[in-house]
N, C-alpha and C positions, 0 to 999 in steps of 0.2 A: 433510435427505438426500432426494433425489428421483431418479427415473429420467427422463431427457430423451432426445430424439433430434434429429437434424438437423445435428450437428457433423461427422458422417462420419468420426470417428476409427476407425481399425482397430487401433491400439495406442497406448500412452502416455497422457499427460494434459496438460491446460492448466490454469493457475491464475493468479489475479490477486487482489490486495487492493484494486483499484479498483472498488468497488461503491457508487456514490453514494447510493443510497437507505437502505442499512442498514450500510454500512462493514464488511462481513464479507468473509472470504476466500471466493472462489467458485472451485470446482474442478470440471472436467469430465474424465472419463477412462474408460478401458475396464476398469480394475482398481484395487483399493485400494492396492497397493504403489506403482504409478506415480503415483497421485493424491497420495500422501504425499510422494513424491520431488519432485514438481513444485515445492512451496514450499520444501523443503529445499535444492534446487539453487539457487534464487534467493538464499536466505540465504547459501549457501556461496560463490556468486559475489560477493556483496557483501563477505563476509569476505576473499576473495582480493584485493579492491581496497583493503583496509585498514579496513573498517568493523568496529567492535568491539561494535556493538549486537547483542543476542541475536536480534532479528528486524527487520532493516532495513526490510523492506516493511511490517511491522506498524506500525512507528513512522511511516513515510511516510503511512500511511492516516489517522493522527490529526492530521497537520499541517494538513489542509484543513478540519477540522470547526469551523465558526464558532459552533456552539451550546455548545461547551465554553469557559468563560470564559478570559480572558487573550488569547492571540494565535493567529492562524491565517494560513496561506499561501493566498491566493485568486488569482483572475485579476486582481485589482486590486493585488496585492502583499501585503505584510505588513499585517494588519489587527488593530487593538486592538479586541477583541470587546466590551469593556465600554464604551468610548467611541464605538464604531462609526465609527472614523476609520482612515485608512491611516497607516502609520508608515514613515518613511524610515530604513532600517537604517544604522547607523554602520559605515562601511568603513574599516579601517585597514591599514597595511602590516604584514606579519608579519616 
């Protein structure tokens, strides 16, 4: 928690879970209730689209971490983090 300036917000809040150095949620706002609502509204919007995960944006954050074993989504595509190779996903018809 810190005090910052320069965003010019007069009300409300902005939040993102895209923080590449430490993969934490970053939120900037003028008051605590609006800051809490900024992430809640994103998850509510994901749920409205049919997502059943408790925190869609929290899950998205972990998909790109290549230091966690198994697989990651990167700019190269799907990567097998143990073998350090790209993997072609199998696409089938539903």
